[in-house]
C-alpha positions as CSV (number, residue, x, y, z in Angstrom):
1,M,16.3,52.7,-5.2
2,F,17.4,49.6,-3.4
3,L,14.6,47.6,-5.1
4,D,14.4,48.4,-8.8
5,E,14.3,46.7,-12.2
6,R,17.8,45.3,-11.7
7,R,16.8,43.3,-8.7
8,L,13.5,42.2,-10.2
9,L,15.2,41.0,-13.4
10,D,18.5,39.6,-12.1
11,G,18.0,38.8,-8.4
12,P,19.5,36.9,-6.8
13,W,16.4,35.4,-5.1
14,Q,17.9,35.8,-1.7
15,A,18.4,39.5,-2.2
16,F,14.9,39.8,-3.6
17,E,13.5,38.4,-0.3
18,R,15.7,40.8,1.8
19,D,14.6,43.8,-0.3
20,V,11.0,42.9,0.2
21,A,11.7,42.8,4.0
22,R,13.5,46.1,3.8
23,A,10.6,47.7,1.9
24,L,8.3,46.7,4.7
25,I,10.6,48.2,7.3
26,Y,10.7,51.5,5.4
27,A,6.9,51.3,5.2
28,G,6.6,51.3,9.0
29,F,6.3,47.6,9.7
30,Q,7.6,46.4,13.0
31,D,9.4,43.2,14.0
32,V,10.1,42.3,10.4
33,R,11.8,38.9,10.1
34,I,13.3,37.1,7.1
35,V,12.3,33.5,7.7
36,G,12.8,32.0,4.3
37,G,14.7,28.8,4.0
38,T,14.4,25.0,4.3
39,G,11.2,24.2,6.3
40,D,9.9,27.8,6.3
41,M,6.3,26.6,6.1
42,G,5.7,28.8,3.0
43,A,6.8,32.1,4.6
44,D,9.7,34.3,3.6
45,V,9.0,37.5,5.5
46,V,6.9,38.1,8.6
47,G,6.1,41.5,10.0
48,V,3.6,43.5,12.1
49,K,1.7,46.5,11.0
50,D,-1.0,48.2,13.1
51,G,-1.1,45.2,15.4
52,K,-1.7,42.7,12.6
53,V,0.7,40.0,11.6
54,W,1.6,39.9,7.9
55,V,3.1,36.8,6.3
56,V,4.7,37.3,2.9
57,Q,5.7,34.6,0.4
58,C,8.4,35.9,-2.1
59,K,8.6,34.3,-5.5
60,F,11.6,35.3,-7.7
61,T,11.5,33.9,-11.2
62,S,13.8,34.8,-14.0
63,T,11.8,34.1,-17.1
64,S,8.5,32.4,-16.2
65,S,5.4,33.7,-14.3
66,P,5.2,32.9,-10.6
67,P,3.7,29.5,-9.9
68,K,0.1,29.2,-8.6
69,A,1.4,26.9,-5.8
70,A,2.6,30.1,-4.1
71,V,-0.9,30.8,-3.0
72,E,-1.3,27.6,-1.1
73,E,2.2,28.1,0.4
74,V,1.3,31.5,1.9
75,I,-2.0,30.1,3.2
76,Q,-0.2,27.3,4.9
77,A,2.3,29.8,6.4
78,S,-0.5,32.0,7.7
79,R,-1.7,29.1,9.8
80,F,1.7,28.4,11.3
81,Y,2.6,32.1,12.1
82,E,-1.0,32.9,13.1
83,A,-1.1,35.7,10.5
84,D,-3.8,38.2,10.0
85,V,-2.8,39.4,6.5
86,L,-1.4,37.3,3.7
87,A,0.7,38.6,0.8
88,L,2.5,37.3,-2.2
89,A,5.5,39.3,-3.6
90,T,6.6,38.4,-7.1
91,S,9.5,39.5,-9.3
92,R,7.4,38.8,-12.5
93,P,3.8,39.7,-13.3
94,A,1.2,37.1,-12.4
95,G,0.0,34.9,-15.2
96,K,-3.5,33.4,-15.7
97,A,-2.9,30.4,-13.5
98,L,-1.8,32.5,-10.5
99,N,-4.6,35.0,-10.9
100,D,-7.2,32.1,-11.1
101,E,-5.7,30.6,-7.9
102,L,-5.9,34.0,-6.1
103,A,-9.5,34.3,-7.2
104,R,-10.3,30.8,-6.0
105,A,-8.8,31.6,-2.6
106,K,-10.9,34.7,-2.3
107,R,-14.1,32.8,-3.0
108,L,-13.1,30.6,-0.1
109,G,-12.8,33.7,2.1
110,L,-9.0,33.9,2.0
111,T,-7.6,37.2,0.6
112,V,-4.0,37.0,-0.6
113,H,-2.7,40.5,-1.5
114,L,-0.5,40.4,-4.6
115,L,2.6,42.6,-4.4
116,S,3.4,42.6,-8.1
117,P,6.6,44.0,-9.5
118,S,4.9,47.3,-10.3
119,K,3.4,47.5,-6.8
120,L,6.7,46.8,-5.2
121,I,8.4,49.6,-7.1
122,Q,5.6,51.9,-6.2
123,L,5.9,50.9,-2.6
124,V,9.6,51.7,-2.5
125,Q,9.1,55.0,-4.3
126,G,6.4,56.0,-1.8
127,V,8.2,55.2,1.4
128,P,10.3,57.8,3.3
129,M,14.0,58.3,2.3
130,K,14.9,56.7,5.6
131,P,12.8,54.2,7.6
132,P,10.9,55.1,10.8
133,T,13.5,53.0,12.7
134,A,16.3,55.5,11.8
135,R,18.0,56.5,15.0
136,A,18.8,60.0,16.0
137,L,22.4,59.8,17.0
138,R,23.4,60.4,20.6
139,P,26.0,63.1,21.1
140,Y,29.0,60.7,21.4
141,Q,27.7,58.8,18.3
142,E,27.4,62.1,16.3
143,E,30.9,63.0,17.3
144,A,32.2,59.6,16.3
145,A,30.4,59.8,13.0
146,E,31.7,63.3,12.2
147,R,35.3,62.4,13.1
148,L,35.3,59.2,11.1
149,F,33.7,60.8,8.1
150,D,36.2,63.7,8.2
151,A,39.2,61.3,8.6
152,L,38.1,59.1,5.7
153,E,37.7,62.2,3.5
154,E,41.1,63.7,4.6
155,T,43.4,60.8,5.2
156,G,41.5,57.7,4.0
157,R,41.9,56.0,7.4
158,G,39.8,55.9,10.6
159,Q,39.3,53.9,13.8
160,I,36.5,54.1,16.3
161,V,36.5,52.3,19.7
162,L,33.1,51.9,21.3
163,A,32.2,49.5,24.1
164,T,29.6,46.8,23.3
165,G,26.1,48.3,23.4
166,L,27.2,51.8,22.5
167,G,26.1,51.5,18.8
168,K,29.1,50.6,16.6
169,T,26.8,49.5,13.8
170,V,24.8,52.7,14.0
171,V,27.9,54.8,13.6
172,M,29.2,52.7,10.7
173,A,25.9,52.9,8.9
174,E,25.6,56.6,9.5
175,V,29.0,57.3,8.1
176,A,28.3,55.0,5.1
177,A,25.1,56.9,4.4
178,R,26.9,60.3,4.6
179,L,29.7,59.0,2.2
180,F,27.1,58.0,-0.4
181,S,25.1,61.2,0.1
182,A,28.2,63.4,-0.3
183,G,28.9,61.7,-3.6
184,I,32.6,61.1,-2.9
185,L,32.6,57.4,-3.6
186,E,33.8,57.4,-7.2
187,N,32.3,54.1,-8.2
188,G,29.5,54.1,-5.7
189,R,30.7,50.9,-4.1
190,M,31.5,50.0,-0.5
191,L,32.5,46.7,1.2
192,V,31.7,45.8,4.8
193,L,33.7,43.0,6.3
194,A,33.2,40.8,9.4
195,D,34.6,37.4,10.4
196,K,31.4,35.5,11.0
197,R,28.4,34.8,8.6
198,E,25.8,35.5,11.3
199,L,27.4,38.8,12.1
200,V,27.4,39.8,8.4
201,R,23.7,39.1,8.2
202,Q,23.0,41.2,11.3
203,L,25.2,44.0,10.0
204,Q,23.3,44.2,6.7
205,I,19.9,44.4,8.4
206,G,21.4,46.8,11.0
207,F,22.6,49.2,8.3
208,W,19.2,49.6,6.8
209,A,18.0,51.7,9.7
210,Q,20.4,54.5,8.8
211,L,20.6,54.1,5.0
212,P,18.6,56.2,2.5
213,K,16.5,54.1,0.2
214,T,18.8,55.0,-2.7
215,V,21.6,52.8,-1.5
216,P,21.2,49.1,-2.4
217,T,22.7,46.4,-0.2
218,H,24.0,43.0,-1.2
219,L,25.4,39.8,0.4
220,L,28.5,38.0,-0.9
221,A,28.5,34.4,0.4
222,P,29.5,30.9,-0.8
223,E,25.9,30.4,-2.1
224,E,25.2,34.0,-3.2
225,E,26.8,36.6,-5.4
226,P,25.4,40.1,-6.1
227,S,24.0,40.7,-9.6
228,F,25.3,44.2,-9.5
229,W,27.8,45.9,-7.1
230,D,26.4,49.5,-6.7
231,G,25.8,50.2,-3.0
232,I,27.1,48.2,-0.1
233,T,28.2,44.6,-0.2
234,F,28.4,42.7,3.1
235,A,30.7,39.6,3.4
236,T,33.0,37.6,5.6
237,V,36.6,38.2,5.1
238,Q,37.0,34.4,4.3
239,T,34.5,34.7,1.4
240,V,36.2,37.7,0.0
241,H,39.6,36.1,0.3
242,G,38.4,33.2,-1.9
243,R,37.2,35.6,-4.6
244,L,39.8,38.3,-4.8
245,Q,40.4,37.8,-8.5
246,N,36.7,38.4,-9.4
247,L,35.8,41.4,-7.3
248,P,35.3,45.0,-8.6
249,P,37.2,47.9,-7.0
250,F,35.6,49.3,-3.9
251,D,35.8,53.0,-2.9
252,A,35.7,52.2,0.8
253,I,36.0,49.2,3.1
254,F,34.6,49.1,6.6
255,V,35.8,46.4,9.0
256,D,33.6,45.4,12.0
257,E,35.3,43.9,15.0
258,A,38.5,45.5,13.7
259,H,40.7,44.0,16.3
260,H,40.9,41.0,13.9
261,I,42.4,43.2,11.1
262,G,45.9,42.0,11.9
263,A,45.1,38.4,10.8
264,R,46.8,37.3,7.7
265,T,43.5,36.8,5.8
266,Y,42.5,40.4,6.5
267,Q,45.9,41.7,5.4
268,D,45.9,39.7,2.2
269,V,42.4,41.1,1.4
270,L,43.3,44.7,2.1
271,Q,46.6,44.5,0.2
272,K,44.8,43.1,-2.8
273,L,41.8,45.4,-2.8
274,A,43.9,48.5,-1.8
275,P,40.9,50.6,-0.7
276,V,41.2,54.4,-0.9
277,R,39.3,54.6,2.3
278,L,39.6,52.1,5.2
279,A,37.6,52.3,8.5
280,G,37.5,49.9,11.5
281,V,35.3,49.8,14.6
282,T,35.8,47.6,17.6
283,A,35.1,47.3,21.3
284,T,38.4,45.7,22.1
285,P,41.3,47.2,20.1
286,W,44.0,44.9,21.5
287,R,45.1,41.6,20.0
288,G,46.7,38.6,21.7
289,D,49.5,38.5,19.1
290,E,50.3,42.2,20.0
291,F,49.7,43.4,16.5
292,D,49.1,47.1,16.5
293,I,45.9,47.8,14.5
294,D,46.8,51.5,14.7
295,T,49.4,50.9,12.0
296,L,46.5,50.2,9.5
297,L,43.7,52.4,10.9
298,G,45.5,55.2,12.7
299,Q,44.9,56.2,16.3
300,P,41.4,55.9,17.6
301,L,39.4,59.0,16.8
302,V,36.9,58.3,19.6
303,R,37.3,55.9,22.5
304,I,34.4,55.2,24.9
305,G,34.5,52.3,27.3
306,I,31.9,50.6,29.4
307,S,32.6,52.8,32.4
308,D,32.0,55.9,30.4
309,G,28.8,54.4,28.9
310,L,27.4,53.7,32.4
311,K,28.6,57.1,33.8
312,Y,26.7,59.1,31.2
313,G,23.7,56.9,31.1
314,Y,24.2,55.4,27.7
315,L,24.2,51.8,29.0
316,S,21.5,50.3,31.2
317,E,22.2,49.9,34.8
318,V,22.1,46.3,36.0
319,D,20.2,45.3,39.1
320,Y,21.7,42.0,40.3
321,R,19.7,39.8,42.7
322,L,21.3,36.7,44.1
323,L,19.3,33.5,44.4
324,A,21.3,31.5,46.8
325,D,21.0,27.8,47.7
326,N,22.4,25.8,50.6
327,I,24.3,23.3,48.5
328,D,28.0,22.7,49.2
329,W,29.1,22.7,45.6
330,E,32.7,22.1,46.4
331,F,31.8,19.0,48.3
332,V,29.6,17.8,45.4
333,Q,32.5,18.4,43.0
334,K,34.9,16.4,45.2
335,A,32.4,13.6,45.6
336,S,31.8,13.3,41.9
337,N,33.0,9.9,40.6
338,F,33.8,11.5,37.3
339,G,35.6,14.7,38.5
340,Y,33.0,17.0,37.0
341,T,33.7,20.7,37.3
342,L,31.1,23.1,38.7
343,T,30.1,24.1,35.2
344,E,29.7,20.5,34.1
345,L,27.6,19.7,37.2
346,N,25.3,22.6,36.5
347,K,24.7,21.2,33.1
348,R,23.9,17.8,34.4
349,L,22.0,18.4,37.6
350,I,18.4,19.4,38.0
351,I,17.3,20.0,41.5
352,P,13.5,20.2,41.6
353,T,13.1,21.9,44.9
354,R,15.7,24.6,44.1
355,D,14.2,25.3,40.6
356,E,10.7,25.4,42.1
357,E,11.7,28.0,44.6
358,A,13.5,30.0,42.0
359,A,10.5,29.9,39.6
360,R,8.3,31.1,42.5
361,I,10.6,34.0,43.2
362,V,10.7,34.8,39.5
363,A,7.0,34.7,39.1
364,D,6.4,36.8,42.2
365,N,8.8,39.5,41.0
366,F,7.5,39.4,37.5
367,R,3.9,40.2,38.6
368,R,4.8,42.5,41.5
369,E,7.1,44.7,39.4
370,R,4.8,44.4,36.3
371,R,7.5,43.1,34.1
372,R,6.7,42.6,30.4
373,A,9.3,40.2,29.1
374,G,12.0,38.0,30.5
375,L,14.8,35.7,29.4
376,V,16.2,32.7,31.4
377,F,19.6,31.4,30.3
378,S,19.6,27.7,30.9
379,P,22.7,25.5,30.9
380,S,21.1,22.7,29.0
381,L,18.0,21.9,26.9
382,K,16.8,19.5,29.6
383,H,17.0,22.2,32.2
384,A,15.2,24.7,29.9
385,D,12.3,22.4,29.4
386,H,12.1,21.6,33.1
387,F,12.3,25.2,34.2
388,T,9.7,26.2,31.5
389,A,7.3,23.7,32.9
390,T,7.9,24.9,36.4
391,L,7.3,28.6,35.5
392,R,4.0,27.5,33.9
393,L,2.9,26.0,37.2
394,F,3.1,29.6,38.7
395,G,1.0,31.1,35.9
396,I,3.9,32.4,33.7
397,R,3.5,32.0,29.9
398,A,6.9,30.4,29.3
399,E,8.5,28.6,26.3
400,S,11.9,27.1,25.8
401,I,14.0,28.1,22.8
402,H,17.4,26.9,21.7
403,G,20.0,27.1,19.0
404,G,19.2,23.6,17.6
405,M,15.6,24.5,17.0
406,I,14.3,24.9,13.4
407,G,14.6,28.5,12.3
408,R,10.9,29.0,11.6
409,E,10.0,27.8,15.1
410,R,12.5,30.2,16.7
411,D,11.1,33.1,14.6
412,R,7.5,32.2,15.5
413,L,8.4,32.2,19.2
414,M,10.4,35.4,19.0
415,S,7.5,37.1,17.2
416,Q,5.1,36.0,19.9
417,F,7.6,37.1,22.6
418,K,7.9,40.6,21.1
419,R,4.1,40.9,20.8
420,G,3.7,40.1,24.5
421,L,2.1,36.7,24.0
422,I,5.0,35.0,25.8
423,D,6.2,36.2,29.2
424,I,9.5,34.4,29.5
425,L,11.7,32.5,27.1
426,C,14.1,29.9,28.6
427,A,17.1,29.9,26.2
428,V,20.0,27.6,25.5
429,D,22.9,28.8,23.4
430,L,21.0,31.8,22.1
431,F,21.1,35.6,22.7
432,N,24.7,35.6,23.9
433,E,25.2,38.8,21.8
434,G,22.0,40.4,23.1
435,V,18.4,40.7,22.0
436,D,16.3,43.7,21.0
437,V,13.3,43.6,23.2
438,P,12.1,46.9,24.9
439,E,11.8,46.8,28.7
440,L,13.5,43.4,28.8
441,W,13.7,41.8,32.2
442,L,16.8,39.6,32.1
443,K,17.4,36.6,34.2
444,L,20.8,34.9,34.0
445,G,21.3,31.2,35.0
446,D,24.6,30.3,33.4
447,D,25.7,28.5,36.6
448,G,22.4,26.9,37.4
449,L,20.0,29.3,39.0
450,R,22.3,30.7,41.6
451,R,22.5,34.0,39.9
452,A,19.9,36.4,38.6
453,A,20.1,39.8,37.0
454,Y,17.2,42.1,36.1
455,R,17.7,44.7,33.4
456,G,15.4,47.2,31.7
457,G,16.4,48.6,28.4
């Protein structure tokens, strides 16, 4: 199982938190978020079950009993995240001090559910082999998975080319699950590589949806090393490159965004690790340096572009609506004392009358078409705050959100957004790679508010 005595005894603590989150996902929780970190307000995992918000404080201890202070921490977190249910997950059995604190909280009317080591193991043993979020593969995804699995079994090499939005992660995860289920990975170890830390984190969580609960997952990072290597390890190629002398052999290596595979760092890693099976997926199989990735991965087994995705209904159609203004932007640019480009002007200028009219149109369409959720992409934080306030004047529940915001605050806003408590988020430097919100109404404002797009999906 992905959460067993090895994890409870040896951690690391980051993996313990992730495994608690994974257990909740397999148990049918929705919108599960790992929020632990500096300034997490006492929460490590937040999720929704049967319409109720759960907040979980995870306490990993190697030798001692979990501290009683964890009770107050999760109570504090419940206030911040407006949680209905409080829980404390521990890697060691509770001692007298913690049990007394739990009893004291209950006398005050605050019930904190204790997820002890034995209860966590029982939870994982009792959940389905795959989570409710497991996706049934579309026909082209099934074809890609079958071809990649067969190629890895027969030749040890495989390449899949799928346009963005067509499910590269789903295909990779499904093939990984089939490799483990088939028992053809001699050591039971796989490595998944990407070139960015955030992408690595997303991949690990994305894989969970297709993996059986018998396959553990790990993260290899500058601040974290797996306590055991069975299962799938996710890492950036840079991290792996710096630890080549200390890694065990892997039976298979998967490379996300495989068009980077021609880089020297990747080639050094692959040459040193010499995997028996090597697979790569990408949306853009070409490289600026003209390196032919086919020499490492073989010819693409499946190639589906954006046009095919739209043609067969696998990508959402986009309904573009133009919000035009009567400003001569070329004149404004020429008249600029500092020679600002149009992009720079859009980041610096806020035109109240234009924004007010745009907000009115947005609000009217939102209500008339019964939209459930929307995103506004703002060019600056100042504009996001201004447009948020303007939307509120028209009765829209709007909030601004940006990349520089503390993680816990972003998670709180996103949780409220997905639960329908916020109508529109005005974002700065976020969601450039997409966001998973059903029936999303999307408004683009990268060049001010002269362009708008509405998309369901």
